[in-house]
KEZARO-99069 format. One record per residue (C-alpha): residue number from 1; residue in one letter; x, y, z. Coordinates in Angstrom, 3 decimals. Layout:
! residues N
num:NUM, residu:a, u:X, v:Y, w:Z
...
! end
This chain:
! residues 365
num:1, residu:x, u:29.137, v:16.223, w:5.213
num:2, residu:x, u:32.819, v:16.700, w:5.945
num:3, residu:x, u:35.900, v:17.178, w:3.832
num:4, residu:x, u:36.754, v:14.011, w:1.948
num:5, residu:x, u:39.494, v:12.038, w:3.720
num:6, residu:x, u:42.228, v:9.971, w:2.190
num:7, residu:x, u:40.609, v:6.641, w:1.301
num:8, residu:x, u:41.141, v:4.105, w:4.113
num:9, residu:x, u:42.451, v:0.581, w:3.449
num:10, residu:x, u:38.900, v:-0.803, w:3.253
num:11, residu:x, u:38.583, v:0.755, w:-0.190
num:12, residu:x, u:41.052, v:-1.861, w:-1.387
num:13, residu:x, u:38.285, v:-4.445, w:-0.879
num:14, residu:x, u:35.302, v:-2.222, w:-1.743
num:15, residu:x, u:36.732, v:0.515, w:-4.002
num:16, residu:x, u:33.484, v:2.284, w:-4.871
num:17, residu:x, u:34.745, v:5.845, w:-4.372
num:18, residu:x, u:38.192, v:5.292, w:-2.901
num:19, residu:x, u:40.174, v:5.969, w:-6.071
num:20, residu:x, u:38.360, v:9.225, w:-6.795
num:21, residu:x, u:38.745, v:10.446, w:-3.218
num:22, residu:x, u:42.458, v:9.636, w:-3.254
num:23, residu:x, u:42.943, v:11.469, w:-6.534
num:24, residu:x, u:41.047, v:14.540, w:-5.329
num:25, residu:x, u:43.007, v:14.520, w:-2.082
num:26, residu:x, u:46.297, v:14.524, w:-3.972
num:27, residu:x, u:45.182, v:17.480, w:-6.067
num:28, residu:x, u:43.518, v:19.434, w:-3.266
num:29, residu:x, u:46.516, v:21.746, w:-2.980
num:30, residu:x, u:45.863, v:23.076, w:-6.463
num:31, residu:x, u:42.100, v:22.901, w:-6.374
num:32, residu:x, u:40.135, v:22.859, w:-3.094
num:33, residu:x, u:37.710, v:19.964, w:-2.860
num:34, residu:x, u:35.108, v:18.756, w:-0.391
num:35, residu:x, u:33.155, v:15.498, w:-0.155
num:36, residu:x, u:29.457, v:15.631, w:0.736
num:37, residu:x, u:28.245, v:12.582, w:2.682
num:38, residu:x, u:24.504, v:12.115, w:2.926
num:39, residu:x, u:22.025, v:9.985, w:4.820
num:40, residu:x, u:19.825, v:7.721, w:2.677
num:41, residu:x, u:17.143, v:7.843, w:5.348
num:42, residu:x, u:16.433, v:11.460, w:4.377
num:43, residu:x, u:14.313, v:12.514, w:1.403
num:44, residu:x, u:16.162, v:13.594, w:-1.741
num:45, residu:x, u:14.768, v:17.130, w:-1.621
num:46, residu:x, u:15.950, v:17.555, w:1.990
num:47, residu:x, u:19.360, v:16.188, w:1.037
num:48, residu:x, u:19.546, v:18.559, w:-1.906
num:49, residu:x, u:18.936, v:21.551, w:0.351
num:50, residu:x, u:21.599, v:20.266, w:2.749
num:51, residu:x, u:24.007, v:19.882, w:-0.159
num:52, residu:x, u:23.371, v:23.458, w:-1.232
num:53, residu:x, u:24.027, v:24.716, w:2.307
num:54, residu:x, u:27.151, v:22.540, w:2.461
num:55, residu:x, u:28.525, v:24.176, w:-0.699
num:56, residu:x, u:27.801, v:27.649, w:0.672
num:57, residu:x, u:29.617, v:26.781, w:3.895
num:58, residu:x, u:32.649, v:25.188, w:2.257
num:59, residu:x, u:32.976, v:27.661, w:-0.599
num:60, residu:x, u:31.317, v:30.928, w:0.476
num:61, residu:x, u:30.921, v:33.370, w:-2.374
num:62, residu:x, u:32.638, v:31.024, w:-4.816
num:63, residu:x, u:31.234, v:28.919, w:-7.681
num:64, residu:x, u:31.251, v:25.137, w:-7.311
num:65, residu:x, u:31.762, v:22.383, w:-9.857
num:66, residu:x, u:30.112, v:19.063, w:-9.019
num:67, residu:x, u:31.213, v:15.465, w:-9.495
num:68, residu:x, u:28.331, v:13.127, w:-8.630
num:69, residu:x, u:27.399, v:9.459, w:-8.899
num:70, residu:x, u:24.057, v:7.663, w:-8.747
num:71, residu:x, u:21.614, v:9.288, w:-6.315
num:72, residu:x, u:24.215, v:11.968, w:-5.633
num:73, residu:x, u:23.442, v:13.232, w:-9.121
num:74, residu:x, u:19.772, v:13.755, w:-8.257
num:75, residu:x, u:20.760, v:15.635, w:-5.111
num:76, residu:x, u:23.157, v:17.866, w:-7.047
num:77, residu:x, u:20.885, v:18.368, w:-10.065
num:78, residu:x, u:18.048, v:19.731, w:-7.935
num:79, residu:x, u:20.442, v:22.187, w:-6.263
num:80, residu:x, u:21.818, v:23.257, w:-9.642
num:81, residu:x, u:18.319, v:24.053, w:-10.895
num:82, residu:x, u:17.647, v:26.195, w:-7.829
num:83, residu:x, u:20.995, v:27.979, w:-7.822
num:84, residu:x, u:22.534, v:27.870, w:-11.318
num:85, residu:x, u:24.836, v:30.778, w:-10.486
num:86, residu:x, u:26.367, v:28.912, w:-7.544
num:87, residu:x, u:27.105, v:25.922, w:-9.761
num:88, residu:x, u:28.024, v:27.889, w:-12.881
num:89, residu:x, u:31.105, v:25.727, w:-13.671
num:90, residu:x, u:28.726, v:22.819, w:-14.162
num:91, residu:x, u:29.006, v:19.185, w:-13.236
num:92, residu:x, u:29.958, v:15.673, w:-14.286
num:93, residu:x, u:27.412, v:12.965, w:-13.456
num:94, residu:x, u:27.673, v:9.184, w:-13.773
num:95, residu:x, u:25.009, v:6.473, w:-13.382
num:96, residu:x, u:22.246, v:8.826, w:-12.210
num:97, residu:x, u:18.684, v:7.384, w:-12.049
num:98, residu:x, u:16.920, v:10.319, w:-13.696
num:99, residu:x, u:14.160, v:8.067, w:-15.036
num:100, residu:x, u:11.765, v:5.797, w:-13.176
num:101, residu:x, u:11.587, v:2.018, w:-12.923
num:102, residu:x, u:10.759, v:-0.927, w:-10.688
num:103, residu:x, u:14.315, v:-2.004, w:-9.907
num:104, residu:x, u:13.987, v:-0.727, w:-6.348
num:105, residu:x, u:11.089, v:-3.085, w:-5.673
num:106, residu:x, u:13.743, v:-5.745, w:-5.241
num:107, residu:x, u:15.505, v:-3.603, w:-2.632
num:108, residu:x, u:12.366, v:-2.857, w:-0.667
num:109, residu:x, u:10.725, v:-6.277, w:-0.893
num:110, residu:x, u:13.607, v:-8.733, w:-0.926
num:111, residu:x, u:16.592, v:-6.672, w:0.184
num:112, residu:x, u:20.152, v:-7.916, w:0.148
num:113, residu:x, u:23.241, v:-8.335, w:2.263
num:114, residu:x, u:26.471, v:-6.466, w:1.579
num:115, residu:x, u:30.086, v:-6.756, w:2.723
num:116, residu:x, u:30.529, v:-10.531, w:2.667
num:117, residu:x, u:26.803, v:-11.135, w:3.289
num:118, residu:x, u:26.987, v:-9.743, w:6.817
num:119, residu:x, u:25.675, v:-6.177, w:6.625
num:120, residu:x, u:21.910, v:-5.980, w:7.154
num:121, residu:x, u:21.358, v:-2.310, w:6.421
num:122, residu:x, u:19.773, v:-3.133, w:3.046
num:123, residu:x, u:17.155, v:-5.601, w:4.248
num:124, residu:x, u:13.499, v:-4.517, w:3.801
num:125, residu:x, u:12.924, v:-3.437, w:7.410
num:126, residu:x, u:15.759, v:-0.913, w:7.021
num:127, residu:x, u:15.281, v:0.014, w:3.372
num:128, residu:x, u:11.637, v:0.942, w:3.822
num:129, residu:x, u:12.755, v:3.544, w:6.335
num:130, residu:x, u:14.931, v:5.215, w:3.665
num:131, residu:x, u:12.938, v:8.196, w:2.410
num:132, residu:x, u:15.429, v:8.737, w:-0.421
num:133, residu:x, u:14.169, v:5.636, w:-2.268
num:134, residu:x, u:10.686, v:7.070, w:-2.676
num:135, residu:x, u:11.371, v:9.068, w:-5.857
num:136, residu:x, u:12.469, v:6.199, w:-8.101
num:137, residu:x, u:9.105, v:4.680, w:-9.020
num:138, residu:x, u:6.752, v:5.293, w:-11.971
num:139, residu:x, u:4.293, v:8.098, w:-11.347
num:140, residu:x, u:1.485, v:6.843, w:-13.593
num:141, residu:x, u:0.205, v:3.784, w:-15.428
num:142, residu:x, u:1.860, v:4.801, w:-18.679
num:143, residu:x, u:5.287, v:4.880, w:-17.043
num:144, residu:x, u:4.629, v:1.652, w:-15.184
num:145, residu:x, u:3.400, v:-0.174, w:-18.325
num:146, residu:x, u:4.812, v:-3.727, w:-18.208
num:147, residu:x, u:7.548, v:-3.158, w:-15.625
num:148, residu:x, u:5.766, v:-5.502, w:-13.168
num:149, residu:x, u:3.768, v:-8.358, w:-14.677
num:150, residu:x, u:1.891, v:-11.352, w:-13.309
num:151, residu:x, u:2.835, v:-14.526, w:-15.175
num:152, residu:x, u:0.909, v:-17.026, w:-13.044
num:153, residu:x, u:-1.237, v:-18.293, w:-15.919
num:154, residu:x, u:1.623, v:-18.502, w:-18.422
num:155, residu:x, u:3.984, v:-20.098, w:-15.910
num:156, residu:x, u:1.457, v:-22.834, w:-15.103
num:157, residu:x, u:1.138, v:-23.546, w:-18.811
num:158, residu:x, u:4.897, v:-23.868, w:-19.066
num:159, residu:x, u:5.265, v:-20.750, w:-21.186
num:160, residu:x, u:7.756, v:-18.810, w:-19.098
num:161, residu:x, u:10.886, v:-19.378, w:-17.070
num:162, residu:x, u:10.583, v:-18.311, w:-13.428
num:163, residu:x, u:13.434, v:-18.051, w:-10.929
num:164, residu:x, u:11.948, v:-17.145, w:-7.563
num:165, residu:x, u:13.563, v:-14.779, w:-5.053
num:166, residu:x, u:17.017, v:-14.553, w:-6.611
num:167, residu:x, u:18.803, v:-11.222, w:-6.409
num:168, residu:x, u:20.251, v:-9.543, w:-9.492
num:169, residu:x, u:21.905, v:-6.749, w:-7.521
num:170, residu:x, u:25.656, v:-6.571, w:-7.978
num:171, residu:x, u:25.650, v:-9.300, w:-10.642
num:172, residu:x, u:26.059, v:-7.522, w:-13.986
num:173, residu:x, u:25.554, v:-9.676, w:-17.058
num:174, residu:x, u:25.847, v:-9.258, w:-20.814
num:175, residu:x, u:23.058, v:-11.744, w:-21.589
num:176, residu:x, u:20.029, v:-9.752, w:-22.732
num:177, residu:x, u:16.505, v:-11.120, w:-22.357
num:178, residu:x, u:13.323, v:-10.165, w:-24.261
num:179, residu:x, u:10.116, v:-8.768, w:-22.819
num:180, residu:x, u:8.034, v:-11.342, w:-20.955
num:181, residu:x, u:4.324, v:-11.191, w:-21.691
num:182, residu:x, u:1.953, v:-11.228, w:-18.758
num:183, residu:x, u:-0.797, v:-9.309, w:-16.972
num:184, residu:x, u:0.370, v:-5.877, w:-15.883
num:185, residu:x, u:0.080, v:-5.526, w:-12.109
num:186, residu:x, u:-2.033, v:-2.508, w:-11.282
num:187, residu:x, u:-0.165, v:-0.624, w:-8.556
num:188, residu:x, u:0.038, v:3.014, w:-7.531
num:189, residu:x, u:3.613, v:3.083, w:-6.263
num:190, residu:x, u:3.001, v:6.312, w:-4.355
num:191, residu:x, u:0.122, v:4.928, w:-2.288
num:192, residu:x, u:1.208, v:3.019, w:0.877
num:193, residu:x, u:-2.151, v:1.211, w:0.915
num:194, residu:x, u:-1.088, v:-0.459, w:-2.329
num:195, residu:x, u:2.147, v:-1.732, w:-0.789
num:196, residu:x, u:0.110, v:-3.208, w:2.034
num:197, residu:x, u:-2.506, v:-4.698, w:-0.299
num:198, residu:x, u:0.175, v:-6.415, w:-2.368
num:199, residu:x, u:2.063, v:-7.631, w:0.750
num:200, residu:x, u:5.270, v:-5.920, w:-0.305
num:201, residu:x, u:8.256, v:-4.952, w:1.810
num:202, residu:x, u:7.526, v:-4.731, w:5.516
num:203, residu:x, u:3.892, v:-5.594, w:4.796
num:204, residu:x, u:4.904, v:-9.150, w:3.969
num:205, residu:x, u:2.916, v:-11.250, w:6.483
num:206, residu:x, u:6.030, v:-13.384, w:7.041
num:207, residu:x, u:7.506, v:-10.554, w:9.133
num:208, residu:x, u:4.509, v:-10.694, w:11.487
num:209, residu:x, u:4.789, v:-7.056, w:12.512
num:210, residu:x, u:2.419, v:-5.904, w:15.201
num:211, residu:x, u:-0.295, v:-3.418, w:14.274
num:212, residu:x, u:1.495, v:-0.447, w:15.838
num:213, residu:x, u:4.719, v:-1.095, w:13.937
num:214, residu:x, u:2.879, v:-1.639, w:10.639
num:215, residu:x, u:1.043, v:1.640, w:11.094
num:216, residu:x, u:4.274, v:3.483, w:11.904
num:217, residu:x, u:5.870, v:2.137, w:8.716
num:218, residu:x, u:2.774, v:3.050, w:6.752
num:219, residu:x, u:2.734, v:6.638, w:8.010
num:220, residu:x, u:6.445, v:7.013, w:7.308
num:221, residu:x, u:6.019, v:5.546, w:3.835
num:222, residu:x, u:3.120, v:7.894, w:3.093
num:223, residu:x, u:5.212, v:10.963, w:3.936
num:224, residu:x, u:8.215, v:9.632, w:2.034
num:225, residu:x, u:6.198, v:8.839, w:-1.088
num:226, residu:x, u:4.536, v:12.256, w:-1.056
num:227, residu:x, u:7.957, v:13.900, w:-0.977
num:228, residu:x, u:9.291, v:11.516, w:-3.605
num:229, residu:x, u:6.495, v:12.300, w:-6.056
num:230, residu:x, u:6.861, v:16.034, w:-5.427
num:231, residu:x, u:10.612, v:15.836, w:-6.063
num:232, residu:x, u:10.051, v:14.035, w:-9.350
num:233, residu:x, u:7.403, v:16.530, w:-10.467
num:234, residu:x, u:9.448, v:19.610, w:-9.555
num:235, residu:x, u:13.212, v:19.021, w:-9.551
num:236, residu:x, u:12.924, v:16.583, w:-12.480
num:237, residu:x, u:10.424, v:18.627, w:-14.477
num:238, residu:x, u:11.015, v:19.132, w:-18.219
num:239, residu:x, u:13.540, v:21.777, w:-19.246
num:240, residu:x, u:12.211, v:25.337, w:-19.265
num:241, residu:x, u:14.024, v:26.344, w:-22.453
num:242, residu:x, u:15.073, v:29.968, w:-22.783
num:243, residu:x, u:13.262, v:30.759, w:-19.535
num:244, residu:x, u:15.666, v:28.554, w:-17.574
num:245, residu:x, u:19.423, v:28.814, w:-17.133
num:246, residu:x, u:21.332, v:25.649, w:-16.332
num:247, residu:x, u:25.050, v:25.061, w:-15.741
num:248, residu:x, u:26.839, v:22.888, w:-18.328
num:249, residu:x, u:26.467, v:19.171, w:-17.698
num:250, residu:x, u:28.426, v:16.111, w:-18.759
num:251, residu:x, u:26.382, v:12.995, w:-18.135
num:252, residu:x, u:28.061, v:9.588, w:-18.252
num:253, residu:x, u:26.145, v:6.336, w:-18.516
num:254, residu:x, u:26.882, v:2.698, w:-19.292
num:255, residu:x, u:25.148, v:0.752, w:-22.061
num:256, residu:x, u:27.192, v:-2.446, w:-21.899
num:257, residu:x, u:25.406, v:-4.572, w:-19.305
num:258, residu:x, u:22.043, v:-6.312, w:-19.404
num:259, residu:x, u:19.936, v:-4.389, w:-16.913
num:260, residu:x, u:16.711, v:-6.077, w:-15.833
num:261, residu:x, u:13.859, v:-3.572, w:-15.857
num:262, residu:x, u:10.905, v:-5.950, w:-15.704
num:263, residu:x, u:9.909, v:-7.927, w:-12.599
num:264, residu:x, u:7.786, v:-11.051, w:-12.810
num:265, residu:x, u:5.239, v:-12.201, w:-10.246
num:266, residu:x, u:3.340, v:-15.449, w:-9.769
num:267, residu:x, u:0.779, v:-16.736, w:-7.299
num:268, residu:x, u:2.191, v:-19.335, w:-4.957
num:269, residu:x, u:0.904, v:-22.860, w:-5.184
num:270, residu:x, u:-0.913, v:-23.908, w:-1.995
num:271, residu:x, u:0.917, v:-26.368, w:0.211
num:272, residu:x, u:-0.175, v:-29.973, w:-0.387
num:273, residu:x, u:-0.872, v:-30.436, w:3.342
num:274, residu:x, u:-2.734, v:-27.932, w:5.473
num:275, residu:x, u:-1.742, v:-27.928, w:9.132
num:276, residu:x, u:-4.076, v:-26.507, w:11.740
num:277, residu:x, u:-2.184, v:-24.093, w:13.955
num:278, residu:x, u:-3.566, v:-25.788, w:17.039
num:279, residu:x, u:-1.627, v:-28.916, w:16.049
num:280, residu:x, u:1.651, v:-27.123, w:15.397
num:281, residu:x, u:3.351, v:-28.394, w:18.568
num:282, residu:x, u:2.235, v:-31.966, w:17.908
num:283, residu:x, u:3.605, v:-31.820, w:14.368
num:284, residu:x, u:6.891, v:-30.338, w:15.586
num:285, residu:x, u:7.312, v:-33.163, w:18.132
num:286, residu:x, u:6.553, v:-35.785, w:15.503
num:287, residu:x, u:9.113, v:-34.349, w:13.099
num:288, residu:x, u:11.688, v:-34.175, w:15.895
num:289, residu:x, u:11.180, v:-37.873, w:16.714
num:290, residu:x, u:11.511, v:-38.797, w:13.047
num:291, residu:x, u:14.722, v:-36.832, w:12.656
num:292, residu:x, u:16.186, v:-38.391, w:15.792
num:293, residu:x, u:15.941, v:-41.820, w:14.154
num:294, residu:x, u:18.174, v:-40.859, w:11.228
num:295, residu:x, u:21.434, v:-42.839, w:11.628
num:296, residu:x, u:24.449, v:-40.711, w:12.415
num:297, residu:x, u:27.684, v:-41.379, w:10.573
num:298, residu:x, u:30.652, v:-39.723, w:8.963
num:299, residu:x, u:28.701, v:-39.330, w:5.741
num:300, residu:x, u:25.892, v:-37.388, w:7.422
num:301, residu:x, u:26.384, v:-33.629, w:7.334
num:302, residu:x, u:25.389, v:-31.721, w:10.465
num:303, residu:x, u:22.161, v:-29.793, w:10.236
num:304, residu:x, u:22.493, v:-26.170, w:9.172
num:305, residu:x, u:19.976, v:-23.343, w:9.417
num:306, residu:x, u:17.863, v:-22.758, w:6.327
num:307, residu:x, u:19.248, v:-19.731, w:4.431
num:308, residu:x, u:17.159, v:-16.657, w:5.212
num:309, residu:x, u:16.595, v:-15.934, w:1.534
num:310, residu:x, u:14.704, v:-19.197, w:1.047
num:311, residu:x, u:12.091, v:-18.684, w:3.747
num:312, residu:x, u:11.842, v:-14.940, w:4.113
num:313, residu:x, u:8.578, v:-14.801, w:2.118
num:314, residu:x, u:7.080, v:-18.133, w:3.163
num:315, residu:x, u:3.772, v:-16.576, w:4.300
num:316, residu:x, u:3.470, v:-14.254, w:1.304
num:317, residu:x, u:0.858, v:-15.103, w:-1.318
num:318, residu:x, u:3.230, v:-14.124, w:-4.128
num:319, residu:x, u:6.673, v:-14.951, w:-5.454
num:320, residu:x, u:8.833, v:-12.570, w:-7.476
num:321, residu:x, u:11.460, v:-13.113, w:-10.160
num:322, residu:x, u:14.055, v:-10.338, w:-10.463
num:323, residu:x, u:16.289, v:-11.966, w:-13.084
num:324, residu:x, u:14.152, v:-13.497, w:-15.862
num:325, residu:x, u:12.281, v:-10.425, w:-17.075
num:326, residu:x, u:13.249, v:-8.091, w:-19.893
num:327, residu:x, u:16.735, v:-6.627, w:-19.764
num:328, residu:x, u:17.942, v:-3.535, w:-21.598
num:329, residu:x, u:21.322, v:-1.819, w:-22.080
num:330, residu:x, u:22.533, v:-0.189, w:-18.884
num:331, residu:x, u:25.042, v:-0.480, w:-16.064
num:332, residu:x, u:23.390, v:-3.433, w:-14.345
num:333, residu:x, u:21.382, v:-1.111, w:-12.113
num:334, residu:x, u:20.251, v:1.890, w:-14.178
num:335, residu:x, u:18.816, v:1.714, w:-17.713
num:336, residu:x, u:21.003, v:3.614, w:-20.172
num:337, residu:x, u:17.929, v:5.332, w:-21.632
num:338, residu:x, u:16.885, v:6.536, w:-18.157
num:339, residu:x, u:20.304, v:7.774, w:-17.030
num:340, residu:x, u:19.983, v:11.213, w:-18.634
num:341, residu:x, u:18.313, v:14.447, w:-17.434
num:342, residu:x, u:14.678, v:15.362, w:-18.149
num:343, residu:x, u:13.517, v:16.135, w:-21.652
num:344, residu:x, u:15.250, v:19.091, w:-23.240
num:345, residu:x, u:17.972, v:19.579, w:-20.622
num:346, residu:x, u:21.171, v:20.248, w:-22.607
num:347, residu:x, u:24.082, v:17.996, w:-21.719
num:348, residu:x, u:27.081, v:16.259, w:-23.183
num:349, residu:x, u:26.552, v:12.492, w:-23.208
num:350, residu:x, u:29.458, v:10.107, w:-22.575
num:351, residu:x, u:29.161, v:6.310, w:-22.844
num:352, residu:x, u:30.953, v:4.207, w:-20.218
num:353, residu:x, u:31.664, v:0.479, w:-20.114
num:354, residu:x, u:31.791, v:-0.021, w:-16.342
num:355, residu:x, u:29.160, v:-1.513, w:-14.049
num:356, residu:x, u:27.217, v:0.824, w:-11.782
num:357, residu:x, u:29.206, v:0.223, w:-8.596
num:358, residu:x, u:32.516, v:0.707, w:-10.401
num:359, residu:x, u:31.809, v:3.894, w:-12.358
num:360, residu:x, u:33.889, v:5.986, w:-9.967
num:361, residu:x, u:36.711, v:3.491, w:-9.612
num:362, residu:x, u:39.970, v:4.788, w:-11.053
num:363, residu:x, u:41.324, v:1.380, w:-12.008
num:364, residu:x, u:38.710, v:-1.347, w:-11.595
num:365, residu:x, u:35.613, v:-1.744, w:-13.750
! end
């Protein structure tokens, strides 16, 4: 974490926090400010302790008011519960995932590209190394309910729409969809054996990880999930009432966009032709000869690689739909109903109309 710089030109293309940083920089002469940068690979409780130390270093012996967005709000909230006197002026939060959900299954299983589809830091192999993600999932069956449902039987009968492997991230919509009926998938999100059993994330057989790498991921995931559950049970515990002092909070959340909070799953249909692996080379040569006989002409487009998104789960037994399930009011990423502090925590609620990624943009929505 270092002092927030003047926003560089790149914020003109991706203005997530640029406008706020510029505004704070202009006013820093009247009111000292500092920007805390954190590493998503760390657990949220570790980051919260680092944030607390950062505030002590930057503003020794002085109270601090916090402005936080998304996961930054969880980091700050935990510190505020530990040290309410340090953060006595309170804080303003926007788009904070206080509640649980299955939205991050899409991140960890499918992943996505950013910055003109070139940045790979959010693909599953990287995202499953981010310990910070481990606190977002339901902690019990009651919370999980129908957030992940198997619709194989209904889909075969033609009773449900299914759009396989299409990302909803960064595509806010105002078209709301009802709950889709199906069989609730029994999964303990805080047990790495369950992720492996269900072939999710790096345990997708398509990735063909060697045993040593799989085990390393599994051990890392186990530690991350243990910390994630502990963070949710402690830092996000219900309000202690008169026995607990909390700084004043203003919590902003969006209720304008349809936010998908139900993921659908179906069993893949078996391929019509089964190819013995011992004949793979023979099949490849046959296909090559067939393709070589296709006439070449101006109306024949050159061959292009198959998009990664269409084959990334080809060896997985399951397909997932991240766009056709139930959607509820939110910011396109966080449910409005789950964007507020734990039960009983006093706060002022403010409704926004901007999508999640634009909640800190001064001009753009």
